[in-house]
C-alpha positions as CSV (number, residue, x, y, z in Angstrom):
1,X,7.3,76.5,122.4
2,X,9.2,76.1,119.1
3,X,6.5,74.2,117.5
4,X,3.9,76.8,118.4
5,X,6.1,79.7,116.9
6,X,6.7,77.8,113.7
7,X,2.9,77.2,113.6
8,X,2.1,80.8,114.2
9,X,4.3,81.8,111.2
10,X,3.1,79.5,108.8
11,X,-0.7,80.1,109.5
12,X,-2.4,80.2,106.1
13,X,-3.9,83.4,104.9
14,X,-7.5,83.4,105.9
15,X,-10.4,83.2,103.3
16,X,-12.0,86.3,102.4
17,X,-15.3,85.2,103.7
18,X,-13.8,84.7,107.3
19,X,-12.1,88.2,107.3
20,X,-15.5,89.8,106.4
21,X,-17.2,87.8,109.1
22,X,-14.4,89.0,111.5
23,X,-15.3,92.6,110.7
24,X,-18.9,92.1,111.4
25,X,-20.7,94.0,108.6
26,X,-23.8,94.1,110.7
27,X,-22.3,96.5,113.1
28,X,-21.2,99.0,110.6
29,X,-24.7,100.3,110.2
30,X,-24.9,102.6,113.6
31,X,-21.6,104.5,112.6
32,X,-22.7,104.9,109.1
33,X,-26.1,106.1,110.2
34,X,-24.6,108.8,112.6
35,X,-22.1,109.9,109.9
36,X,-25.3,110.5,107.5
37,X,-26.9,112.4,110.3
38,X,-23.7,114.4,111.0
39,X,-23.6,115.3,107.0
40,X,-27.5,116.2,107.1
41,X,-26.9,118.4,110.4
42,X,-24.3,120.5,108.5
43,X,-26.7,121.8,106.1
44,X,-24.4,121.7,103.3
45,X,-25.5,120.1,99.9
46,X,-23.7,117.4,98.2
47,X,-22.7,119.3,95.3
48,X,-18.9,119.0,94.8
49,X,-18.8,116.7,98.0
50,X,-19.7,113.1,96.8
51,X,-16.1,111.6,97.0
52,X,-15.7,113.1,100.7
53,X,-18.9,111.6,101.6
54,X,-18.2,108.2,100.1
55,X,-14.6,108.2,101.7
56,X,-16.2,109.1,105.2
57,X,-18.9,106.4,104.8
58,X,-16.0,104.0,104.1
59,X,-14.1,105.3,107.3
60,X,-16.9,105.4,109.7
61,X,-18.1,101.9,108.7
62,X,-15.8,99.2,107.0
63,X,-12.6,100.7,108.2
64,X,-12.8,102.2,111.7
65,X,-15.7,100.2,112.8
66,X,-14.4,97.0,111.1
67,X,-11.2,97.7,112.4
68,X,-12.6,97.9,116.0
69,X,-14.4,94.4,115.4
70,X,-11.1,92.9,114.6
71,X,-9.2,94.3,117.7
72,X,-12.2,93.2,119.8
73,X,-12.2,89.8,118.6
74,X,-8.5,89.5,119.0
75,X,-8.1,90.4,122.4
76,X,-11.6,88.6,123.2
77,X,-10.6,85.3,121.7
78,X,-10.7,83.5,125.1
79,X,-14.1,84.9,125.9
80,X,-15.4,84.3,122.5
81,X,-14.4,80.7,122.9
82,X,-17.4,80.6,125.6
83,X,-19.8,82.9,124.2
84,X,-19.3,82.7,120.5
85,X,-17.0,79.5,119.7
86,X,-18.0,79.7,116.1
87,X,-16.1,83.1,115.6
88,X,-13.3,83.0,113.1
89,X,-10.7,83.4,115.5
90,X,-11.6,80.8,118.3
91,X,-12.8,78.5,115.5
92,X,-9.2,78.4,114.0
93,X,-10.8,79.9,110.6
94,X,-8.3,82.9,111.0
95,X,-5.5,81.1,112.5
96,X,-2.0,82.4,114.3
97,X,-1.8,86.0,114.4
98,X,-3.7,86.8,111.4
99,X,-6.4,88.5,113.6
100,X,-3.9,90.8,115.1
101,X,-2.2,91.6,111.7
102,X,-5.8,92.5,110.0
103,X,-6.5,94.7,112.9
104,X,-3.1,96.6,112.5
105,X,-3.7,96.9,108.8
106,X,-7.3,98.2,109.1
107,X,-5.8,100.9,111.6
108,X,-3.1,101.9,109.3
109,X,-5.4,102.2,106.1
110,X,-8.2,104.0,108.3
111,X,-5.7,106.7,109.3
112,X,-4.6,107.1,105.6
113,X,-8.1,107.5,104.4
114,X,-8.9,109.7,107.3
115,X,-5.9,112.1,106.6
116,X,-7.2,112.4,102.9
117,X,-10.4,113.9,104.4
118,X,-8.9,116.8,106.3
119,X,-7.2,117.4,109.6
120,X,-10.3,117.5,111.8
121,X,-11.5,114.2,110.4
122,X,-7.9,112.5,110.7
123,X,-7.7,113.8,114.5
124,X,-11.3,112.3,115.1
125,X,-10.2,108.8,113.2
126,X,-7.3,108.7,115.3
127,X,-9.3,109.4,118.7
128,X,-11.7,106.6,117.5
129,X,-8.8,104.2,116.8
130,X,-7.1,104.7,120.0
131,X,-10.4,104.2,122.0
132,X,-11.1,101.2,119.7
133,X,-7.9,99.6,120.8
134,X,-8.2,100.8,124.5
135,X,-11.5,99.2,124.6
136,X,-10.2,95.9,124.2
137,X,-6.2,95.8,124.5
138,X,-4.3,95.7,127.9
139,X,-3.6,97.7,129.8
140,X,-6.8,99.9,129.5
141,X,-9.5,97.3,128.5
142,X,-12.2,99.7,128.8
143,X,-14.7,96.9,128.0
144,X,-14.1,95.4,131.6
145,X,-16.2,98.0,133.0
146,X,-19.9,98.4,132.4
147,X,-19.5,102.1,133.1
148,X,-16.7,103.1,130.5
149,X,-16.9,100.4,127.9
150,X,-20.3,101.4,126.7
151,X,-19.4,104.9,126.9
152,X,-16.4,104.5,124.7
153,X,-18.4,102.6,122.3
154,X,-21.0,105.1,122.3
155,X,-18.7,108.1,121.7
156,X,-16.9,106.3,118.8
157,X,-20.2,104.9,117.0
158,X,-22.3,107.9,117.5
159,X,-20.5,111.0,118.4
160,X,-17.2,110.8,116.5
161,X,-19.2,109.3,113.3
162,X,-21.5,112.1,113.4
163,X,-18.7,114.7,114.1
164,X,-17.0,113.3,111.0
165,X,-20.1,113.5,108.8
166,X,-20.6,117.3,109.7
167,X,-16.9,118.0,109.3
168,X,-16.6,116.1,105.9
169,X,-19.2,118.4,104.6
170,X,-18.1,121.7,106.5
171,X,-14.6,121.5,105.7
172,X,-14.5,122.7,109.1
173,X,-15.7,122.4,112.8
174,X,-19.5,122.0,113.2
175,X,-21.7,124.3,115.1
176,X,-21.9,124.3,119.1
177,X,-25.6,123.1,118.6
178,X,-24.4,120.1,116.3
179,X,-21.7,119.5,119.1
180,X,-24.0,119.5,121.8
181,X,-26.9,117.3,120.3
182,X,-24.0,114.7,118.9
183,X,-22.7,114.5,122.6
184,X,-26.3,113.8,124.1
185,X,-26.8,111.1,121.6
186,X,-23.5,109.5,122.4
187,X,-24.2,109.5,126.2
188,X,-27.7,108.0,125.4
189,X,-26.0,105.2,123.3
190,X,-24.5,103.9,126.5
191,X,-28.0,102.4,126.8
192,X,-27.8,100.8,123.7
193,X,-24.4,99.1,124.4
194,X,-25.8,98.0,127.7
195,X,-28.6,96.1,126.2
196,X,-25.9,94.4,123.6
197,X,-24.2,92.9,126.7
198,X,-27.0,90.8,127.6
199,X,-26.1,88.2,125.2
200,X,-22.7,87.6,126.9
201,X,-23.7,87.6,130.7
202,X,-22.4,84.1,131.4
203,X,-19.1,84.4,129.5
204,X,-18.3,88.1,131.0
205,X,-19.1,86.6,134.5
206,X,-16.6,83.7,133.9
207,X,-13.9,86.0,132.5
208,X,-14.2,88.7,135.1
209,X,-15.8,91.3,133.0
210,X,-17.9,93.6,134.9
211,X,-20.6,94.5,132.4
212,X,-23.7,96.3,134.1
213,X,-25.9,93.2,133.6
214,X,-23.3,91.3,135.7
215,X,-23.0,93.9,138.4
216,X,-26.5,95.1,138.3
217,X,-28.5,92.1,137.4
218,X,-30.5,92.1,134.0
219,X,-33.5,93.7,135.7
220,X,-31.5,96.7,136.9
221,X,-29.3,97.1,133.9
222,X,-32.5,97.1,131.5
223,X,-33.9,99.8,133.6
224,X,-30.8,101.8,133.7
225,X,-30.3,101.3,130.1
226,X,-33.9,102.7,129.2
227,X,-33.5,105.5,131.5
228,X,-30.1,106.6,130.1
229,X,-31.8,106.5,126.4
230,X,-34.8,108.4,127.5
231,X,-32.7,111.2,129.5
232,X,-30.6,112.0,126.4
233,X,-33.7,112.3,124.1
234,X,-35.5,114.5,126.8
235,X,-32.5,116.7,126.8
236,X,-32.3,116.8,122.9
237,X,-36.1,117.6,122.7
238,X,-35.8,120.5,125.1
239,X,-32.9,122.1,123.4
240,X,-34.4,121.6,119.8
241,X,-37.5,123.4,121.2
242,X,-35.5,126.1,122.8
243,X,-33.4,126.7,119.5
244,X,-36.5,126.9,117.6
245,X,-36.6,123.7,115.6
246,X,-39.8,122.9,116.8
247,X,-40.8,120.2,114.2
248,X,-37.7,118.4,114.9
249,X,-38.7,118.5,118.8
250,X,-42.3,117.0,117.8
251,X,-40.6,114.1,115.7
252,X,-38.2,113.2,118.4
253,X,-40.8,113.2,121.1
254,X,-43.0,111.1,118.9
255,X,-40.1,108.4,118.6
256,X,-39.5,108.7,122.3
257,X,-43.1,107.9,123.4
258,X,-42.9,104.8,120.8
259,X,-39.9,103.8,122.8
260,X,-41.9,104.1,125.9
261,X,-44.6,101.8,124.7
262,X,-42.0,99.2,124.0
263,X,-40.1,99.5,127.1
264,X,-42.4,97.3,129.4
265,X,-42.0,94.4,127.3
266,X,-38.3,94.4,127.5
267,X,-38.5,95.1,131.4
268,X,-40.8,91.9,131.8
269,X,-37.8,89.8,130.7
270,X,-34.7,91.7,129.6
271,X,-32.6,88.8,128.8
272,X,-35.2,87.4,126.4
273,X,-36.5,90.6,124.8
274,X,-33.3,92.5,124.6
275,X,-32.8,91.5,120.9
276,X,-36.3,92.4,120.2
277,X,-35.8,95.9,121.8
278,X,-32.7,96.4,120.0
279,X,-34.6,96.2,116.8
280,X,-37.5,98.1,117.8
281,X,-36.3,100.8,120.4
282,X,-32.9,101.2,118.9
283,X,-34.3,101.7,115.2
284,X,-36.8,104.5,116.8
285,X,-33.7,106.0,118.9
286,X,-31.7,106.4,115.5
287,X,-34.6,107.7,113.5
288,X,-34.9,110.5,116.3
289,X,-31.2,111.2,115.7
290,X,-32.1,111.8,112.0
291,X,-35.0,114.0,112.7
292,X,-32.8,116.2,115.0
293,X,-30.0,116.3,112.3
294,X,-32.8,117.1,109.7
295,X,-33.7,120.2,111.9
296,X,-30.2,121.3,112.8
297,X,-29.4,121.2,109.0
298,X,-32.3,123.4,108.2
299,X,-34.4,120.8,106.5
300,X,-37.3,120.8,109.0
């Protein structure tokens, strides 16, 4: 035990490339895109707001999202040893407690940047950070449930990032229409996160994580994910049309029809085609988000 404690204290500082891999830059795109949608939906121009926008993009992507990845990898190091043994922590490239220290430093830096962007952004960031820790860390471990885990990630990546973008631009709370649409897209993102769970079914089953592909089977989980994503967009289309944003409603309808065209291939072999659908269907989903935001912001 003593040798282990000494080894932990003397763990070398990780290389920058390994820290970057830990923070998973590829995952930063969804919250940064949602932030952009929020900024657009505010209807406020960029004049005099550039620093706030850049700070918000930094907050949504590298800081809050990157921190959430570090938290997840630290508390999932045993699972990753099965699913992704080449990840920085299970491979030993980030040794000792450095994974935890990086997560803590990211949390503090995220909160500091959010504070400089305004009180509502600060509150949203604190909620996002709390959910990021609760998603992976005991005693909550939201990710152990295929129902709460994807809901938490969808709310954080899509809803809170959209809220942050709109709030940064307005310097105040966004309109009720914007709030309703961002909530709907957050709920629809539950399906996106369920599709992401397909790559880790064996590890999840072995470690007791009850993702929807584990408890419903890959076929049932794929059908559920498609239904959730589609239902959210149908609701958005109906509201946009009701509020008079006709062109936005039409554009969201077009991308939804394109998703329907891609779904049969996914459902034929969900485990094989989930990565493909994440590239096609999810891209269409987020393009619909932008179309809705352009309408809400008065650009369409």
